[in-house]
BABADO-215647 format. One record per residue (C-alpha): residue number from 1; z negated, x, y. Coordinates in pm, whole numbers, plus 50000, padded with zeros to 5 digits. Last residue first. Example, Ala and Ser with C-alpha at 12.3 -4.5 7.8 and 13.67 -1.06 7.14 Angstrom:
+-----+-------+-------+-------+
| pos |    up |  east | north |
+-----+-------+-------+-------+
|   2 | 49286 | 51367 | 49894 |
|   1 | 49220 | 51230 | 49550 |
+-----+-------+-------+-------+
***
This chain:
+-----+-------+-------+-------+
| pos |    up |  east | north |
+-----+-------+-------+-------+
| 450 | 47608 | 50223 | 50185 |
| 449 | 47272 | 50047 | 50282 |
| 448 | 47256 | 49773 | 50013 |
| 447 | 47329 | 49526 | 50308 |
| 446 | 47634 | 49715 | 50409 |
| 445 | 47804 | 49699 | 50070 |
| 444 | 47713 | 49320 | 50047 |
| 443 | 47894 | 49276 | 50374 |
| 442 | 48193 | 49480 | 50253 |
| 441 | 48216 | 49245 | 49952 |
| 440 | 48205 | 48933 | 50135 |
| 439 | 48445 | 49031 | 50403 |
| 438 | 48797 | 48969 | 50244 |
| 437 | 48711 | 48630 | 50068 |
| 436 | 48507 | 48548 | 50371 |
| 435 | 48802 | 48557 | 50611 |
| 434 | 48896 | 48196 | 50471 |
| 433 | 49219 | 48083 | 50652 |
| 432 | 49361 | 48403 | 50680 |
| 431 | 49291 | 48496 | 50331 |
| 430 | 49391 | 48182 | 50191 |
| 429 | 49730 | 48181 | 50394 |
| 428 | 49802 | 48555 | 50262 |
| 427 | 49733 | 48423 | 49889 |
| 426 | 49973 | 48135 | 49945 |
| 425 | 50253 | 48372 | 50102 |
| 424 | 50193 | 48610 | 49797 |
| 423 | 50269 | 48324 | 49569 |
| 422 | 50615 | 48275 | 49744 |
| 421 | 50666 | 48657 | 49720 |
| 420 | 50611 | 48623 | 49352 |
| 419 | 50826 | 48301 | 49297 |
| 418 | 51131 | 48474 | 49498 |
| 417 | 51094 | 48800 | 49269 |
| 416 | 51354 | 48699 | 49022 |
| 415 | 51628 | 48645 | 49276 |
| 414 | 51566 | 48988 | 49440 |
| 413 | 51599 | 49145 | 49102 |
| 412 | 51914 | 49002 | 49023 |
| 411 | 52059 | 49057 | 49376 |
| 410 | 51960 | 49442 | 49334 |
| 409 | 52166 | 49445 | 49044 |
| 408 | 52053 | 49560 | 48682 |
| 407 | 52187 | 49853 | 48506 |
| 406 | 51990 | 50134 | 48671 |
| 405 | 51640 | 50092 | 48550 |
| 404 | 51493 | 50353 | 48771 |
| 403 | 51708 | 50333 | 49084 |
| 402 | 51705 | 49941 | 49076 |
| 401 | 51330 | 49963 | 49038 |
| 400 | 51290 | 50174 | 49355 |
| 399 | 51537 | 49966 | 49523 |
| 398 | 51314 | 49632 | 49452 |
| 397 | 51008 | 49827 | 49541 |
| 396 | 51139 | 49907 | 49884 |
| 395 | 51234 | 49554 | 49993 |
| 394 | 51483 | 49643 | 50236 |
| 393 | 51718 | 49319 | 50271 |
| 392 | 51540 | 49142 | 50111 |
| 391 | 51180 | 49078 | 50037 |
| 390 | 50965 | 49266 | 49751 |
| 389 | 50787 | 49547 | 49950 |
| 388 | 50781 | 49327 | 50268 |
| 387 | 50517 | 49106 | 50085 |
| 386 | 50304 | 49385 | 50017 |
| 385 | 50326 | 49486 | 50416 |
| 384 | 50185 | 49143 | 50473 |
| 383 | 49892 | 49164 | 50230 |
| 382 | 49834 | 49541 | 50406 |
| 381 | 49829 | 49365 | 50734 |
| 380 | 49564 | 49091 | 50620 |
| 379 | 49362 | 49351 | 50468 |
| 378 | 49363 | 49544 | 50782 |
| 377 | 49261 | 49224 | 50980 |
| 376 | 48989 | 49174 | 50766 |
| 375 | 48829 | 49513 | 50826 |
| 374 | 48891 | 49504 | 51203 |
| 373 | 48701 | 49173 | 51235 |
| 372 | 48844 | 48929 | 51462 |
| 371 | 48676 | 48891 | 51808 |
| 370 | 48976 | 48831 | 52012 |
| 369 | 48949 | 49155 | 52167 |
| 368 | 48969 | 49300 | 51819 |
| 367 | 49316 | 49128 | 51737 |
| 366 | 49439 | 49267 | 52073 |
| 365 | 49341 | 49597 | 52025 |
| 364 | 49481 | 49607 | 51672 |
| 363 | 49823 | 49485 | 51785 |
| 362 | 49974 | 49751 | 51943 |
| 361 | 49842 | 50045 | 51766 |
| 360 | 49897 | 49854 | 51440 |
| 359 | 50249 | 49773 | 51499 |
| 358 | 50447 | 50111 | 51447 |
| 357 | 50211 | 50289 | 51200 |
| 356 | 50205 | 49969 | 50968 |
| 355 | 50580 | 49912 | 50985 |
| 354 | 50653 | 50285 | 50909 |
| 353 | 50393 | 50266 | 50602 |
| 352 | 50576 | 49931 | 50475 |
| 351 | 50972 | 50013 | 50483 |
| 350 | 51097 | 49837 | 50782 |
| 349 | 51390 | 49594 | 50831 |
| 348 | 51286 | 49284 | 50637 |
| 347 | 50937 | 49344 | 50700 |
| 346 | 50982 | 49327 | 51064 |
| 345 | 51038 | 48959 | 51042 |
| 344 | 50711 | 48921 | 50828 |
| 343 | 50521 | 49140 | 51041 |
| 342 | 50638 | 48924 | 51340 |
| 341 | 50553 | 48625 | 51193 |
| 340 | 50195 | 48738 | 51105 |
| 339 | 50154 | 48853 | 51479 |
| 338 | 50260 | 48490 | 51596 |
| 337 | 50011 | 48352 | 51355 |
| 336 | 49744 | 48550 | 51459 |
| 335 | 49796 | 48448 | 51828 |
| 334 | 49792 | 48078 | 51721 |
| 333 | 49464 | 48122 | 51563 |
| 332 | 49337 | 48281 | 51875 |
| 331 | 49437 | 48005 | 52081 |
| 330 | 49666 | 48085 | 52388 |
| 329 | 49485 | 48068 | 52719 |
| 328 | 49794 | 48163 | 52924 |
| 327 | 49603 | 48433 | 53111 |
| 326 | 49388 | 48561 | 52833 |
| 325 | 49700 | 48588 | 52579 |
| 324 | 49857 | 48751 | 52864 |
| 323 | 49607 | 48985 | 52978 |
| 322 | 49554 | 49106 | 52587 |
| 321 | 49909 | 49165 | 52580 |
| 320 | 49907 | 49370 | 52895 |
| 319 | 49633 | 49600 | 52754 |
| 318 | 49798 | 49654 | 52457 |
| 317 | 50140 | 49731 | 52625 |
| 316 | 49985 | 49954 | 52886 |
| 315 | 50282 | 50206 | 52911 |
| 314 | 50016 | 50486 | 52832 |
| 313 | 49931 | 50315 | 52531 |
| 312 | 50279 | 50238 | 52422 |
| 311 | 50380 | 50632 | 52501 |
| 310 | 50083 | 50757 | 52301 |
| 309 | 50164 | 50520 | 52010 |
| 308 | 50503 | 50642 | 52001 |
| 307 | 50377 | 51011 | 51949 |
| 306 | 50117 | 50880 | 51698 |
| 305 | 50403 | 50708 | 51506 |
| 304 | 50611 | 51011 | 51498 |
| 303 | 50313 | 51224 | 51358 |
| 302 | 50225 | 50941 | 51117 |
| 301 | 50604 | 50964 | 50993 |
| 300 | 50577 | 51343 | 50950 |
| 299 | 50246 | 51326 | 50784 |
| 298 | 50386 | 51101 | 50516 |
| 297 | 50702 | 51302 | 50473 |
| 296 | 50491 | 51618 | 50443 |
| 295 | 50258 | 51433 | 50187 |
| 294 | 50546 | 51346 | 49957 |
| 293 | 50693 | 51674 | 49985 |
| 292 | 50361 | 51860 | 49902 |
| 291 | 50277 | 51606 | 49627 |
| 290 | 50599 | 51670 | 49470 |
| 289 | 50577 | 52034 | 49457 |
| 288 | 50240 | 52018 | 49335 |
| 287 | 50343 | 51770 | 49060 |
| 286 | 50644 | 52028 | 48986 |
| 285 | 50394 | 52297 | 48973 |
| 284 | 50186 | 52125 | 48720 |
| 283 | 50508 | 52036 | 48519 |
| 282 | 50622 | 52417 | 48497 |
| 281 | 50289 | 52525 | 48374 |
| 280 | 50254 | 52263 | 48118 |
| 279 | 50089 | 51927 | 48161 |
| 278 | 50067 | 51619 | 47932 |
| 277 | 49895 | 51793 | 47659 |
| 276 | 49614 | 51520 | 47631 |
| 275 | 49343 | 51761 | 47745 |
| 274 | 49541 | 51872 | 48065 |
| 273 | 49611 | 51505 | 48148 |
| 272 | 49254 | 51425 | 48170 |
| 271 | 49150 | 51743 | 48330 |
| 270 | 49422 | 51670 | 48625 |
| 269 | 49306 | 51316 | 48648 |
| 268 | 48951 | 51434 | 48690 |
| 267 | 49054 | 51709 | 48936 |
| 266 | 49246 | 51458 | 49137 |
| 265 | 48958 | 51194 | 49145 |
| 264 | 48707 | 51433 | 49243 |
| 263 | 48913 | 51550 | 49522 |
| 262 | 48971 | 51190 | 49633 |
| 261 | 48632 | 51114 | 49616 |
| 260 | 48534 | 51419 | 49812 |
| 259 | 48776 | 51315 | 50071 |
| 258 | 48650 | 50970 | 50089 |
| 257 | 48289 | 51098 | 50118 |
| 256 | 48095 | 51108 | 49808 |
| 255 | 47739 | 50983 | 49743 |
| 254 | 47537 | 51232 | 49529 |
| 253 | 47163 | 51236 | 49467 |
| 252 | 47198 | 51401 | 49126 |
| 251 | 46829 | 51447 | 49006 |
| 250 | 46740 | 51181 | 49108 |
| 249 | 46977 | 50882 | 49197 |
| 248 | 47274 | 50846 | 49435 |
| 247 | 47539 | 50868 | 49160 |
| 246 | 47649 | 50491 | 49191 |
| 245 | 47655 | 50572 | 49553 |
| 244 | 47963 | 50368 | 49677 |
| 243 | 48220 | 50651 | 49701 |
| 242 | 48088 | 50815 | 49363 |
| 241 | 48154 | 50485 | 49194 |
| 240 | 48496 | 50427 | 49324 |
| 239 | 48624 | 50791 | 49232 |
| 238 | 48431 | 50854 | 48928 |
| 237 | 48408 | 50489 | 48819 |
| 236 | 48785 | 50473 | 48833 |
| 235 | 48835 | 50805 | 48649 |
| 234 | 48620 | 50682 | 48380 |
| 233 | 48766 | 50343 | 48321 |
| 232 | 49130 | 50495 | 48314 |
| 231 | 49001 | 50762 | 48081 |
| 230 | 48829 | 50483 | 47845 |
| 229 | 49150 | 50307 | 47829 |
| 228 | 49221 | 50379 | 47435 |
| 227 | 48889 | 50192 | 47331 |
| 226 | 49036 | 49871 | 47460 |
| 225 | 49358 | 49883 | 47250 |
| 224 | 49158 | 49964 | 46931 |
| 223 | 48940 | 49644 | 47037 |
| 222 | 49257 | 49442 | 47059 |
| 221 | 49433 | 49576 | 46752 |
| 220 | 49096 | 49469 | 46532 |
| 219 | 49098 | 49139 | 46718 |
| 218 | 49440 | 49062 | 46592 |
| 217 | 49749 | 49095 | 46812 |
| 216 | 49986 | 48788 | 46830 |
| 215 | 50385 | 48892 | 46841 |
| 214 | 50553 | 48819 | 47150 |
| 213 | 50655 | 48472 | 47312 |
| 212 | 50983 | 48442 | 47489 |
| 211 | 51001 | 48491 | 47869 |
| 210 | 51334 | 48385 | 48032 |
| 209 | 51417 | 48127 | 47729 |
| 208 | 51141 | 47914 | 47861 |
| 207 | 51319 | 47837 | 48225 |
| 206 | 51109 | 47610 | 48444 |
| 205 | 50786 | 47677 | 48269 |
| 204 | 50904 | 48048 | 48208 |
| 203 | 50891 | 48098 | 48584 |
| 202 | 50596 | 47888 | 48676 |
| 201 | 50407 | 48089 | 48405 |
| 200 | 50501 | 48417 | 48579 |
| 199 | 50423 | 48307 | 48925 |
| 198 | 50085 | 48195 | 48801 |
| 197 | 50029 | 48549 | 48652 |
| 196 | 50124 | 48664 | 49001 |
| 195 | 49848 | 48466 | 49172 |
| 194 | 49585 | 48609 | 48932 |
| 193 | 49714 | 48977 | 49017 |
| 192 | 49719 | 48888 | 49399 |
| 191 | 49395 | 48733 | 49355 |
| 190 | 49243 | 49034 | 49223 |
| 189 | 49374 | 49251 | 49486 |
| 188 | 49238 | 48981 | 49748 |
| 187 | 48899 | 49057 | 49568 |
| 186 | 48922 | 49444 | 49578 |
| 185 | 49052 | 49508 | 49895 |
| 184 | 48750 | 49474 | 50093 |
| 183 | 48558 | 49726 | 49916 |
| 182 | 48854 | 49965 | 49982 |
| 181 | 48814 | 49847 | 50340 |
| 180 | 48440 | 49917 | 50343 |
| 179 | 48480 | 50293 | 50220 |
| 178 | 48761 | 50357 | 50466 |
| 177 | 48509 | 50266 | 50755 |
| 176 | 48760 | 50161 | 51057 |
| 175 | 48859 | 50451 | 51314 |
| 174 | 49158 | 50228 | 51381 |
| 173 | 49420 | 50483 | 51272 |
| 172 | 49206 | 50668 | 51013 |
| 171 | 49114 | 50323 | 50851 |
| 170 | 49485 | 50231 | 50860 |
| 169 | 49577 | 50560 | 50689 |
| 168 | 49322 | 50533 | 50431 |
| 167 | 49417 | 50165 | 50372 |
| 166 | 49769 | 50275 | 50326 |
| 165 | 49665 | 50550 | 50080 |
| 164 | 49492 | 50307 | 49843 |
| 163 | 49198 | 50381 | 49614 |
| 162 | 49151 | 50074 | 49594 |
| 161 | 49366 | 49786 | 49518 |
| 160 | 49579 | 49716 | 49816 |
| 159 | 49873 | 49963 | 49814 |
| 158 | 49907 | 49966 | 49458 |
| 157 | 49949 | 49600 | 49419 |
| 156 | 50280 | 49598 | 49529 |
| 155 | 50378 | 49716 | 49187 |
| 154 | 50304 | 49405 | 49015 |
| 153 | 50589 | 49261 | 49244 |
| 152 | 50843 | 49519 | 49130 |
| 151 | 50722 | 49519 | 48784 |
| 150 | 50700 | 49120 | 48722 |
| 149 | 51045 | 49084 | 48908 |
| 148 | 51230 | 49333 | 48690 |
| 147 | 51147 | 49161 | 48373 |
| 146 | 51169 | 48791 | 48492 |
| 145 | 51503 | 48860 | 48648 |
| 144 | 51633 | 49085 | 48347 |
| 143 | 51563 | 48790 | 48114 |
| 142 | 51311 | 48854 | 47837 |
| 141 | 51476 | 48925 | 47474 |
| 140 | 51189 | 49053 | 47311 |
| 139 | 51316 | 49420 | 47289 |
| 138 | 51418 | 49378 | 47664 |
| 137 | 51051 | 49303 | 47738 |
| 136 | 50936 | 49619 | 47563 |
| 135 | 51195 | 49848 | 47713 |
| 134 | 51086 | 49743 | 48084 |
| 133 | 50727 | 49776 | 48030 |
| 132 | 50674 | 50164 | 48006 |
| 131 | 50951 | 50312 | 48224 |
| 130 | 50921 | 50011 | 48464 |
| 129 | 50553 | 50057 | 48476 |
| 128 | 50597 | 50429 | 48614 |
| 127 | 50839 | 50346 | 48883 |
| 126 | 50644 | 50029 | 48986 |
| 125 | 50322 | 50202 | 49007 |
| 124 | 50457 | 50522 | 49183 |
| 123 | 50620 | 50299 | 49459 |
| 122 | 50307 | 50108 | 49504 |
| 121 | 50078 | 50409 | 49574 |
| 120 | 49703 | 50421 | 49488 |
| 119 | 49688 | 50546 | 49161 |
| 118 | 49386 | 50488 | 48965 |
| 117 | 49312 | 50123 | 49053 |
| 116 | 49701 | 50075 | 49095 |
| 115 | 49713 | 50149 | 48726 |
| 114 | 49497 | 49845 | 48637 |
| 113 | 49684 | 49603 | 48860 |
| 112 | 50025 | 49733 | 48723 |
| 111 | 49855 | 49657 | 48349 |
| 110 | 49778 | 49293 | 48473 |
| 109 | 50152 | 49263 | 48595 |
| 108 | 50288 | 49385 | 48285 |
| 107 | 50080 | 49189 | 48073 |
| 106 | 50176 | 48888 | 48239 |
| 105 | 50549 | 48995 | 48196 |
| 104 | 50461 | 49053 | 47816 |
| 103 | 50294 | 48700 | 47799 |
| 102 | 50569 | 48498 | 47927 |
| 101 | 50512 | 48271 | 47651 |
| 100 | 50184 | 48392 | 47515 |
|  99 | 50150 | 48654 | 47234 |
|  98 | 50173 | 48932 | 47498 |
|  97 | 49842 | 48827 | 47661 |
|  96 | 49562 | 49024 | 47476 |
|  95 | 49731 | 49304 | 47317 |
|  94 | 49982 | 49327 | 47600 |
|  93 | 49720 | 49414 | 47837 |
|  92 | 49567 | 49659 | 47609 |
|  91 | 49901 | 49819 | 47553 |
|  90 | 50010 | 49822 | 47929 |
|  89 | 49688 | 50011 | 48025 |
|  88 | 49728 | 50260 | 47754 |
|  87 | 50092 | 50325 | 47864 |
|  86 | 50007 | 50354 | 48231 |
|  85 | 49739 | 50604 | 48126 |
|  84 | 50019 | 50876 | 47997 |
|  83 | 49832 | 51161 | 48156 |
|  82 | 50129 | 51269 | 48340 |
|  81 | 50130 | 50951 | 48537 |
|  80 | 49753 | 51001 | 48616 |
|  79 | 49828 | 51358 | 48745 |
|  78 | 50094 | 51223 | 48980 |
|  77 | 49835 | 50931 | 49123 |
|  76 | 49573 | 51197 | 49160 |
|  75 | 49785 | 51425 | 49357 |
|  74 | 49871 | 51154 | 49589 |
|  73 | 49524 | 51067 | 49643 |
|  72 | 49457 | 51441 | 49729 |
|  71 | 49746 | 51452 | 49961 |
|  70 | 49607 | 51156 | 50154 |
|  69 | 49239 | 51263 | 50165 |
|  68 | 49310 | 51563 | 50384 |
|  67 | 49375 | 51327 | 50645 |
|  66 | 49007 | 51313 | 50747 |
|  65 | 49029 | 51680 | 50799 |
|  64 | 49250 | 51675 | 51100 |
|  63 | 49388 | 51980 | 51157 |
|  62 | 49758 | 51912 | 51095 |
|  61 | 49737 | 51593 | 51297 |
|  60 | 49566 | 51758 | 51598 |
|  59 | 49832 | 52036 | 51601 |
|  58 | 50139 | 51779 | 51601 |
|  57 | 49962 | 51566 | 51857 |
|  56 | 49890 | 51876 | 52064 |
|  55 | 50259 | 51971 | 52067 |
|  54 | 50387 | 51629 | 52128 |
|  53 | 50144 | 51575 | 52429 |
|  52 | 50255 | 51931 | 52569 |
|  51 | 50620 | 51854 | 52538 |
|  50 | 50562 | 51490 | 52710 |
|  49 | 50378 | 51661 | 53007 |
|  48 | 50650 | 51913 | 53051 |
|  47 | 50902 | 51628 | 53036 |
|  46 | 50702 | 51442 | 53307 |
|  45 | 50679 | 51738 | 53531 |
|  44 | 51062 | 51842 | 53492 |
|  43 | 51172 | 51443 | 53559 |
|  42 | 51491 | 51397 | 53344 |
|  41 | 51310 | 51088 | 53162 |
|  40 | 51200 | 50945 | 53501 |
|  39 | 50920 | 50838 | 53681 |
|  38 | 50733 | 51144 | 53603 |
|  37 | 50437 | 51047 | 53364 |
|  36 | 50587 | 50734 | 53263 |
|  35 | 50938 | 50858 | 53205 |
|  34 | 50810 | 51164 | 53014 |
|  33 | 50595 | 50935 | 52780 |
|  32 | 50927 | 50711 | 52715 |
|  31 | 51110 | 51028 | 52637 |
|  30 | 50880 | 51146 | 52387 |
|  29 | 50769 | 50803 | 52245 |
|  28 | 51160 | 50718 | 52195 |
|  27 | 51227 | 51060 | 52039 |
|  26 | 50923 | 51050 | 51790 |
|  25 | 50961 | 50690 | 51719 |
|  24 | 51331 | 50723 | 51617 |
|  23 | 51297 | 51060 | 51468 |
|  22 | 51017 | 50922 | 51232 |
|  21 | 51218 | 50624 | 51141 |
|  20 | 51495 | 50799 | 51012 |
|  19 | 51805 | 50703 | 51224 |
|  18 | 52005 | 50437 | 51020 |
|  17 | 52171 | 50236 | 51281 |
|  16 | 51907 | 49974 | 51237 |
|  15 | 51642 | 50231 | 51275 |
|  14 | 51792 | 50334 | 51627 |
|  13 | 51818 | 49962 | 51729 |
|  12 | 51453 | 49895 | 51619 |
|  11 | 51328 | 50210 | 51828 |
|  10 | 51543 | 50102 | 52131 |
|   9 | 51360 | 49769 | 52107 |
|   8 | 51030 | 49920 | 52108 |
|   7 | 51111 | 50134 | 52380 |
|   6 | 51238 | 49839 | 52588 |
|   5 | 50900 | 49655 | 52519 |
|   4 | 50719 | 49963 | 52631 |
|   3 | 50911 | 50004 | 52960 |
|   2 | 50867 | 49629 | 53037 |
|   1 | 50485 | 49647 | 52983 |
+-----+-------+-------+-------+
***
């Protein structure tokens, strides 16, 4: 256990001195594995065992069919962006909400939630919606704090509302049903949208000038806007409906696996973008190249995390934590609170995926041994990860938004998102205290035989 804790501390130090997380986890995991096998990091037998483990881990990851779902969902999200569906979602949200004080910011949050349902990436959601919503909010005189905060916070919904790449990775890491994880994310995702709307209302209540009311749309305009989102609804139904057996009837009898659903979603998004003239040969090649680079980066971090996980498991840290909790008779709920505290602290240093990959192999066996549902824990971890996307000093969504907007300081964005991450804390508390909010839909899914 001592060696594992030292290894964990070294990873933290290396990340703080700006070594990429993949190299930090890979290096410490390799040397730690050699130490555990040979008694020294310089022992020839231990080093050979470590090199063999690294080679096997790289090969196994590259050949893992289940991981093919990751680049497919990334590809789907990029084609969705090219198809201009974010503008349609924003238009319909604005038609119904824009006339209220703070309504355009509320429309931005609602559009982010809808875009998340066909994108699966927080960073892509934040980057795309900033281009769509920011000019409109500035046109109506919204403060930079509220404008950027509503985009940055709304973007975090991309990792929770299905399809979610990070839920896929959690499911593969823990051998948990991806379909049930997707179903479990729906209600907490809807709660996230609702709580963010309250955060907007609270902000404009404190400072009415931060979010002036926009123009009221007539019912004709609203119905016209609703008609324009047919592509979004069709794509969502194709992916999620196929995953949960919506096409399981004569003569189709089709139920998609996660990989098949991702493939159908990518093809559907491609055809929609193509039909709208959003794709050329050059832009299609650019999408394929960006998908390759993004997937390669994700796989690299995953391989590094698995190498580090092998060292942690060999050192016996998960078993030692279980033994410690048992020996000291720590209440289960207190253990969960301690884990959440660690996640919130790590979220100030790590970006979301790295934090998930680094900690789940350590905490997952402990949480399951205490009798908690792995699906519930997965959603809790993702909600905590959402909070890390908008909290200083890392706040990856904040820096993505800063890069896109350019003329707004990170301090302004961080100040604006404060009510939103406070709302996230309340949502997290509800999910922890009332697990039914997470488990009710997966249980219904099981009762229907899917």
